[in-house]
VOPAGU-2260 file (C-alpha; in pm, 1 decimal, decimal comma):
REM VOPAGU-2260
SITE   aa  ch    i         X         Y         Z
SITE  MET   A    0    6836,5    3330,4   -2278,1
SITE  ASN   A    1    7135,9    3611,2   -2219,4
SITE  HIS   A    2    6964,4    3819,0   -2469,9
SITE  ASN   A    3    6629,9    3795,6   -2266,1
SITE  GLY   A    4    6831,6    3850,1   -1922,3
SITE  HIS   A    5    7024,6    4138,3   -2073,7
SITE  GLY   A    6    6666,2    4301,8   -2158,2
SITE  HIS   A    7    6489,7    4215,5   -1800,8
SITE  ASP   A    8    6741,4    4397,6   -1636,5
SITE  SER   A    9    6735,9    4680,4   -1862,2
SITE  GLU   A   10    6373,6    4692,3   -1817,5
SITE  LEU   A   11    6411,1    4711,3   -1443,1
SITE  LEU   A   12    6693,5    4986,1   -1461,1
SITE  GLU   A   13    6426,5    5201,3   -1682,5
SITE  ARG   A   14    6195,4    5125,5   -1390,7
SITE  ILE   A   15    6405,6    5252,2   -1127,3
SITE  LYS   A   16    6473,9    5565,6   -1346,8
SITE  GLU   A   17    6089,4    5607,1   -1392,6
SITE  SER   A   18    6063,0    5574,9   -1004,2
SITE  GLU   A   19    6307,2    5784,3    -913,9
SITE  ARG   A   20    6191,0    6072,5   -1172,6
SITE  ARG   A   21    5859,3    6070,6   -1045,4
SITE  ARG   A   22    6024,8    6089,2    -681,0
SITE  ARG   A   23    6190,9    6371,0    -734,6
SITE  GLU   A   24    5896,2    6537,1    -906,5
SITE  LEU   A   25    5748,3    6552,5    -564,6
SITE  LEU   A   26    6032,3    6717,9    -391,9
SITE  SER   A   27    5967,1    7096,9    -325,2
SITE  PRO   A   28    6287,7    7313,8    -452,1
SITE  GLN   A   29    6440,0    7312,6    -119,6
SITE  GLU   A   30    6435,7    6971,4    -103,9
SITE  GLU   A   31    6526,9    6891,1    -452,8
SITE  LEU   A   32    6892,1    7120,1    -378,4
SITE  ILE   A   33    6971,1    6901,0     -76,1
SITE  HIS   A   34    6901,8    6615,2    -247,7
SITE  LYS   A   35    7143,6    6713,3    -524,1
SITE  LYS   A   36    7405,3    6871,2    -237,9
SITE  HIS   A   37    7409,5    6478,8     -49,3
SITE  MET   A   38    7431,9    6338,0    -438,7
SITE  GLU   A   39    7750,6    6535,7    -471,8
SITE  TYR   A   40    7889,6    6516,3    -185,7
SITE  HIS   A   41    7883,3    6092,6    -164,3
SITE  GLU   A   42    8026,3    6159,4    -582,2
SITE  LYS   A   43    8324,1    6350,6    -414,5
SITE  HIS   A   44    8411,0    6073,8    -150,2
SITE  LYS   A   45    8342,5    5783,6    -335,9
SITE  GLY   A   46    8592,8    5574,7    -252,2
SITE  HIS   A   47    8808,1    5735,0      15,2
SITE  GLU   A   48    8730,1    5421,1     275,8
SITE  GLN   A   49    9061,6    5344,8     226,9
SITE  MET   A   50    9200,9    5632,3     286,4
SITE  HIS   A   51    8993,8    5699,2     581,7
SITE  MET   A   52    9155,1    5334,9     742,0
SITE  GLU   A   53    9529,6    5453,3     676,9
SITE  MET   A   54    9411,6    5785,4     844,8
SITE  PHE   A   55    9285,5    5637,4    1136,3
SITE  LEU   A   56    9592,9    5381,5    1161,8
SITE  ILE   A   57    9811,2    5695,1    1114,5
SITE  LEU   A   58    9680,3    5843,1    1421,7
SITE  ILE   A   59    9652,5    5521,8    1622,5
SITE  VAL   A   60   10075,5    5460,0    1568,8
SITE  SER   A   61   10100,4    5850,7    1603,5
SITE  LEU   A   62    9918,7    5816,5    1925,3
SITE  LEU   A   63   10111,2    5534,1    2083,8
SITE  ILE   A   64   10465,6    5614,6    1977,9
SITE  ALA   A   65   10426,1    5946,6    2130,6
SITE  GLN   A   66   10281,6    5828,7    2454,4
SITE  ILE   A   67   10602,6    5582,9    2411,2
SITE  ILE   A   68   10828,4    5891,5    2359,2
SITE  LEU   A   69   10635,1    6108,5    2608,2
SITE  VAL   A   70   10716,1    5815,4    2922,7
SITE  GLU   A   71   11025,8    5766,9    2853,9
SITE  TRP   A   72   11136,3    6113,0    2850,7
SITE  LYS   A   73   10975,8    6205,7    3172,3
SITE  LYS   A   74   11171,6    5915,6    3307,2
SITE  ARG   A   75   11474,7    6009,2    3226,0
SITE  HIS   A   76   11507,4    6399,7    3200,0
SITE  TYR   A   77   11198,3    6454,0    3443,5
SITE  ARG   A   78   11303,1    6815,5    3484,2
SITE  SER   A   79   11301,4    6946,1    3096,3
SITE  TYR   A   80   11004,7    6733,4    3007,1
SITE  MET   A   81   10836,6    6928,6    3342,4
SITE  LEU   A   82   10948,2    7257,5    3174,8
SITE  SER   A   83   10854,9    7146,6    2810,3
SITE  THR   A   84   10487,2    7063,3    2928,0
SITE  LEU   A   85   10462,9    7409,0    3142,2
SITE  ILE   A   86   10554,9    7625,5    2852,7
SITE  CYS   A   87   10309,8    7385,4    2612,7
SITE  MET   A   88   10060,1    7450,6    2877,1
SITE  TRP   A   89   10107,5    7789,0    2902,8
SITE  MET   A   90   10122,8    7860,1    2544,1
SITE  ILE   A   91    9889,5    7695,5    2313,0
SITE  PRO   A   92    9595,0    7761,6    2438,3
SITE  ILE   A   93    9635,5    8133,1    2446,2
SITE  SER   A   94    9767,6    8094,9    2141,3
SITE  PHE   A   95    9415,0    7947,5    1981,7
SITE  SER   A   96    9261,8    8198,1    2229,7
SITE  VAL   A   97    9376,7    8498,1    2042,0
SITE  TYR   A   98    9324,3    8321,0    1716,2
SITE  ASN   A   99    8926,9    8260,0    1765,4
SITE  ILE   A  100    8938,0    8587,6    1945,0
SITE  TRP   A  101    8822,9    8443,1    2281,9
SITE  PHE   A  102    8810,7    8795,8    2485,7
SITE  ARG   A  103    8682,8    8532,2    2794,9
SITE  PHE   A  104    8984,7    8337,3    2840,2
SITE  ILE   A  105    9256,9    8622,1    2754,6
SITE  ILE   A  106    9160,7    8821,4    2978,8
SITE  SER   A  107    9183,4    8552,1    3257,1
SITE  TRP   A  108    9475,7    8434,2    3079,1
SITE  LEU   A  109    9667,5    8771,4    3124,2
SITE  ILE   A  110    9516,7    8805,5    3494,3
SITE  PHE   A  111    9673,3    8493,6    3577,8
SITE  THR   A  112    9994,1    8551,1    3395,5
SITE  ALA   A  113   10087,9    8887,4    3556,1
SITE  LEU   A  114    9995,3    8751,4    3901,5
SITE  SER   A  115   10234,7    8424,1    3855,9
SITE  ALA   A  116   10522,7    8628,5    3706,3
SITE  TYR   A  117   10507,6    8880,2    4003,1
SITE  MET   A  118   10554,6    8555,2    4247,0
SITE  PHE   A  119   10763,2    8376,8    4015,8
SITE  SER   A  120   11003,6    8702,1    4094,0
SITE  LYS   A  121   10983,9    8710,5    4420,5
SITE  VAL   A  122   11094,5    8350,2    4402,0
SITE  LEU   A  123   11377,2    8426,8    4184,4
SITE  GLU   A  124   11533,6    8734,8    4454,4
SITE  LYS   A  125   11854,0    8722,0    4607,6
SITE  PRO   A  126   11883,7    8696,1    4863,1
SITE  LEU   A  127   11531,9    8511,3    4926,9
SITE  ARG   A  128   11334,0    8700,2    5171,6
SITE  CYS   A  129   11192,3    8503,2    5471,7
SITE  THR   A  130   10857,2    8606,2    5384,5
SITE  THR   A  131   10824,3    8495,4    5027,4
SITE  PRO   A  132   10794,1    8098,4    5095,3
SITE  ARG   A  133   10458,4    8186,0    5265,1
SITE  LEU   A  134   10362,7    8424,9    5009,8
SITE  VAL   A  135   10471,8    8216,5    4749,8
SITE  TYR   A  136   10241,1    7900,4    4927,3
SITE  LYS   A  137    9936,7    8133,3    4967,1
SITE  TRP   A  138    9919,4    8227,6    4617,0
SITE  LEU   A  139    9932,6    7880,1    4511,9
SITE  TYR   A  140    9720,6    7729,1    4770,5
SITE  LEU   A  141    9463,8    7999,0    4660,2
SITE  VAL   A  142    9501,6    7885,5    4266,4
SITE  HIS   A  143    9432,4    7544,9    4416,0
SITE  LYS   A  144    9117,1    7612,9    4629,4
SITE  ILE   A  145    8943,2    7818,5    4318,8
SITE  SER   A  146    9057,3    7563,8    4047,3
SITE  TYR   A  147    8896,3    7271,8    4258,2
SITE  ALA   A  148    8589,0    7454,0    4378,5
SITE  MET   A  149    8515,4    7575,7    4002,8
SITE  GLY   A  150    8596,9    7221,6    3854,9
SITE  ILE   A  151    8334,2    7049,2    4134,8
SITE  PHE   A  152    8083,7    7336,1    4036,9
SITE  GLY   A  153    8090,4    7297,4    3679,5
SITE  TYR   A  154    8038,9    6921,1    3730,2
SITE  VAL   A  155    7744,3    6970,4    3954,8
SITE  VAL   A  156    7585,2    7190,5    3697,0
SITE  MET   A  157    7698,1    6919,8    3381,4
SITE  MET   A  158    7476,6    6663,4    3635,9
SITE  ALA   A  159    7220,8    6883,6    3678,2
SITE  THR   A  160    7188,6    6947,5    3312,0
SITE  ILE   A  161    7164,9    6586,7    3208,7
SITE  MET   A  162    6878,4    6524,7    3463,9
SITE  GLY   A  163    6711,8    6795,3    3304,8
SITE  LEU   A  164    6670,3    7058,1    3632,3
SITE  ASN   A  165    6747,3    7337,9    3372,3
SITE  PHE   A  166    6384,6    7344,7    3324,5
SITE  VAL   A  167    6279,1    7372,8    3662,0
SITE  PHE   A  168    6454,5    7743,7    3619,9
SITE  GLY   A  169    6320,6    7755,7    3288,1
SITE  SER   A  170    6635,8    7747,2    3109,3
SITE  ASP   A  171    6790,5    7640,8    2816,6
SITE  PRO   A  172    6995,9    7328,4    2858,8
SITE  HIS   A  173    7252,4    7437,9    2573,5
SITE  SER   A  174    7332,3    7773,7    2807,2
SITE  TRP   A  175    7361,1    7560,2    3149,3
SITE  MET   A  176    7611,0    7287,8    2955,6
SITE  ASP   A  177    7840,5    7588,6    2797,6
SITE  PHE   A  178    7868,8    7743,4    3153,6
SITE  SER   A  179    7958,1    7413,1    3307,1
SITE  VAL   A  180    8196,2    7292,7    3029,1
SITE  MET   A  181    8358,0    7623,3    3076,7
SITE  LEU   A  182    8397,0    7595,6    3447,7
SITE  LEU   A  183    8576,4    7271,2    3413,0
SITE  PHE   A  184    8796,4    7372,4    3157,9
SITE  TYR   A  185    8963,2    7692,2    3343,9
SITE  GLY   A  186    8913,0    7503,4    3652,0
SITE  ILE   A  187    9145,7    7230,1    3553,9
SITE  TYR   A  188    9370,4    7430,7    3299,7
SITE  TYR   A  189    9448,3    7686,2    3613,0
SITE  GLY   A  190    9457,4    7389,3    3851,6
SITE  VAL   A  191    9718,5    7216,9    3629,0
SITE  LEU   A  192    9927,2    7540,6    3583,9
SITE  GLY   A  193    9965,5    7653,5    3960,2
SITE  ARG   A  194   10043,7    7247,4    4029,2
SITE  ASP   A  195   10322,4    7274,6    3782,7
SITE  LEU   A  196   10467,4    7646,1    3861,4
SITE  ALA   A  197   10459,8    7531,3    4228,5
SITE  GLU   A  198   10671,1    7227,8    4184,6
SITE  ILE   A  199   10941,6    7504,2    4063,6
SITE  CYS   A  200   10874,5    7733,5    4246,6
SITE  SER   A  201   10942,1    7435,3    4604,8
SITE  ASP   A  202   11274,7    7346,0    4409,1
SITE  LYS   A  203   11405,5    7682,3    4371,5
SITE  MET   A  204   11326,9    7849,2    4714,5
SITE  ALA   A  205   11370,3    7538,0    4938,8
SITE  MET   A  206   11745,2    7523,5    4731,3
SITE  LYS   A  207   11820,9    7891,7    4816,8
SITE  ILE   A  208   11724,1    7807,5    5135,1
SITE  GLY   A  209   11963,7    7526,2    5181,5
SITE  TYR   A  210   11817,1    7260,2    5342,5
SITE  TYR   A  211   11732,0    7082,5    5008,7
SITE  ALA   A  212   11911,8    6983,9    4732,1
SITE  THR   A  213   11779,7    6781,5    4407,5
SITE  ASP   A  214   12107,9    6626,6    4329,8
SITE  GLY   A  215   12385,2    6585,3    4608,8
SITE  PHE   A  216   12369,1    6683,6    5004,4
SITE  PRO   A  217   12206,7    6986,0    5127,0
SITE  LEU   A  218   12443,0    7279,8    5215,8
SITE  LYS   A  219   12264,2    7358,0    5542,4
SITE  THR   A  220   12218,1    7049,5    5807,0
SITE  PRO   A  221   11822,2    7068,2    5963,2
SITE  ASP   A  222   11767,0    7270,7    6305,5
SITE  GLU   A  223   11495,8    7130,2    6522,3
SITE  LYS   A  224   11362,4    7494,1    6548,7
SITE  ILE   A  225   11407,2    7605,9    6165,2
SITE  CYS   A  226   11165,2    7510,9    5930,9
SITE  ALA   A  227   11356,7    7354,2    5640,5
SITE  ILE   A  228   11114,3    7474,7    5365,6
SITE  CYS   A  229   11088,1    7841,6    5464,9
SITE  GLY   A  230   11370,9    7898,6    5677,7
SITE  ASN   A  231   11168,3    8036,1    5980,6
SITE  PRO   A  232   11187,3    7950,8    6317,5
SITE  LEU   A  233   10935,4    7732,2    6424,7
SITE  LEU   A  234   10680,8    7876,0    6704,2
SITE  VAL   A  235   10572,7    7600,2    6890,3
SITE  SER   A  236   10655,7    7219,4    6951,3
SITE  THR   A  237   10456,3    6920,7    6813,5
SITE  GLU   A  238   10355,1    6846,8    7146,3
SITE  GLU   A  239   10196,8    7190,0    7169,3
SITE  GLU   A  240    9873,1    7372,0    6978,4
SITE  GLY   A  241    9961,6    7639,6    6833,9
SITE  VAL   A  242    9819,3    7981,6    6865,3
SITE  ILE   A  243    9910,7    8097,4    6465,5
SITE  GLU   A  244   10038,8    7779,2    6333,2
SITE  ASP   A  245   10127,2    7403,1    6462,4
SITE  THR   A  246   10446,4    7208,4    6405,6
SITE  PHE   A  247   10425,2    6881,2    6207,8
SITE  LYS   A  248   10666,7    6610,1    6231,3
SITE  LEU   A  249   10700,1    6367,1    5941,2
SITE  SER   A  250   10813,8    6013,4    6032,6
SITE  CYS   A  251   11146,1    6083,5    5958,2
SITE  GLY   A  252   11195,4    6314,6    6246,6
SITE  HIS   A  253   11242,0    6659,2    6066,8
SITE  VAL   A  254   10974,1    6893,6    6154,1
SITE  PHE   A  255   10791,0    7199,6    5958,8
SITE  HIS   A  256   10556,1    7413,3    6003,4
SITE  GLU   A  257   10223,6    7219,8    5882,5
SITE  PHE   A  258   10104,3    7523,6    5607,6
SITE  CYS   A  259   10510,4    7484,8    5503,3
SITE  ILE   A  260   10512,1    7095,1    5458,1
SITE  ARG   A  261   10136,4    7092,4    5356,0
SITE  GLY   A  262   10200,8    7315,6    5079,0
SITE  TRP   A  263   10533,7    7120,7    4952,1
SITE  CYS   A  264   10314,6    6808,0    4935,1
SITE  VAL   A  265    9967,0    6891,1    4823,9
SITE  ILE   A  266   10076,3    7223,3    4646,7
SITE  GLY   A  267   10439,0    7143,5    4516,0
SITE  LYS   A  268   10364,8    6765,6    4428,1
SITE  LYS   A  269   10651,1    6645,2    4662,1
SITE  GLN   A  270   10586,2    6315,9    4854,0
SITE  THR   A  271   10916,6    6289,8    5015,9
SITE  CYS   A  272   11058,2    6491,4    5311,2
SITE  PRO   A  273   11262,7    6796,0    5186,4
SITE  PHE   A  274   11600,0    6761,9    5343,9
SITE  CYS   A  275   11615,6    6319,3    5358,2
SITE  ASN   A  276   11377,4    6223,3    5062,0
SITE  GLU   A  277   11180,8    5969,7    5283,7
SITE  LYS   A  278   10887,2    5876,1    5140,3
SITE  VAL   A  279   10578,7    6092,7    5314,2
SITE  ASP   A  280   10260,8    5930,4    5435,0
SITE  LEU   A  281   10000,3    6187,3    5282,9
SITE  LYS   A  282    9739,2    5979,7    5443,9
SITE  ARG   A  283    9861,6    6026,9    5826,9
SITE  MET   A  284    9875,3    6463,8    5723,0
SITE  ILE   A  285    9567,4    6455,0    5602,7
SITE  ASN   A  286    9328,8    6333,1    5839,4
SITE  ASN   A  287    9044,3    6511,6    5763,9
SITE  PHE   A  288    8787,0    6376,3    5535,1
SITE  TRP   A  289    8693,8    6690,0    5360,4
SITE  GLU   A  290    9093,4    6733,3    5259,8
SITE  ARG   A  291    9168,4    6417,5    5113,1
SITE  PRO   A  292    8944,3    6506,0    4781,8
SITE  HIS   A  293    9203,1    6749,1    4719,5
SITE  LEU   A  294    9472,9    6499,2    4679,9
SITE  LEU   A  295    9264,4    6280,5    4444,3
SITE  TYR   A  296    9255,0    6625,0    4248,8
SITE  GLY   A  297    9566,8    6668,7    4215,9
SITE  GLN   A  298    9565,8    6348,8    4078,0
SITE  LEU   A  299    9340,9    6407,2    3796,3
SITE  LEU   A  300    9547,3    6752,1    3738,5
SITE  ASP   A  301    9836,0    6544,9    3656,7
SITE  TRP   A  302    9670,2    6294,9    3437,9
SITE  VAL   A  303    9517,3    6594,1    3249,5
SITE  ARG   A  304    9783,6    6761,0    3136,7
SITE  TRP   A  305    9858,5    6531,0    2872,6
SITE  LEU   A  306    9535,6    6606,3    2702,5
SITE  ILE   A  307    9598,0    6971,9    2728,1
SITE  ALA   A  308   10015,6    7008,7    2622,6
SITE  TRP   A  309   10053,0    6727,5    2432,5
SITE  GLN   A  310    9783,6    6640,6    2250,1
SITE  PRO   A  311    9725,9    6964,5    2014,6
SITE  LEU   A  312   10075,6    6905,4    1937,8
SITE  ILE   A  313   10000,4    6537,1    1876,5
SITE  TYR   A  314    9699,3    6631,4    1643,5
SITE  PHE   A  315    9926,3    6838,9    1412,2
SITE  GLY   A  316   10194,8    6593,7    1352,5
SITE  VAL   A  317    9946,6    6390,3    1270,6
SITE  GLN   A  318    9772,9    6660,3    1033,9
SITE  GLY   A  319   10159,0    6721,9     870,8
SITE  ILE   A  320   10191,3    6327,8     810,8
SITE  ASN   A  321    9849,3    6306,4     636,3
SITE  TRP   A  322    9885,7    6613,0     422,9
SITE  SER   A  323   10255,5    6478,6     345,5
SITE  LEU   A  324   10160,3    6171,5     205,9
SITE  GLY   A  325    9863,6    6336,4       6,1
SITE  LEU   A  326    9575,8    6203,2     285,2
SITE  HIS   A  327    9395,9    6526,6     304,7
């Protein structure tokens, strides 16, 4: 009985081999080559399912541990965390671009870096010029608006491509999608850099003027006729409408130039009064409906920072762990 069963299996195996031989005879040389490579690939990766599962678990655990470390680092040592994040964001993308010879990004990065370095050198001047705070805030506000416009336009182009509007203009969908992704990346990347640079510049300028201190008490007490952010005189009272600029009064009673306090809160990511650290009501400050998306965009940039700065480093760390364990 077993002999007959064995003979039946052998006969079935011979039929399968014969069928496979006939099928191969019907294939063209190119199809035969593709089939051969496909079989070699499967043979090479046979039994790798366990290894892939181990690599996936290492990735998940690494992401979890890295997230916990970054959250605790930000909570306990905020300044060192922000400085390290800014350095990573500034250097990692340009390193990839130089390696891959992406000239467009290299040129834009060099221009942005040169202009930002010039502005930062103004911030470091001693004594601080009275025109420097407004000049720096204007530059950083311009960066914020340009990055916001690029991000929105890139998103619109992407949605238009998904809906097939590119065919109306007879354009290739791949070109539209590449263009939209490029705009989104440039807008988000330079938006994040600008906001982090603005926070550092805001701290340094305000501390030099003397009405603000990160720890302890400020060197000067606020004057109702002086803006504590830029140190320049207030031209009008809060009840008057200014010809050049209005004066804004916070709920704590301290007054500032409207442009300065907007730059401090919206661009510099400060949500407290520069002098007394009382919470600022951003909704009362930004009552224009069309300006509110700038706040949402700023919050999005803060979230995206993790992807730009730390995700590549985590990825390289996971690759190193896999390599050390022979999982490659």
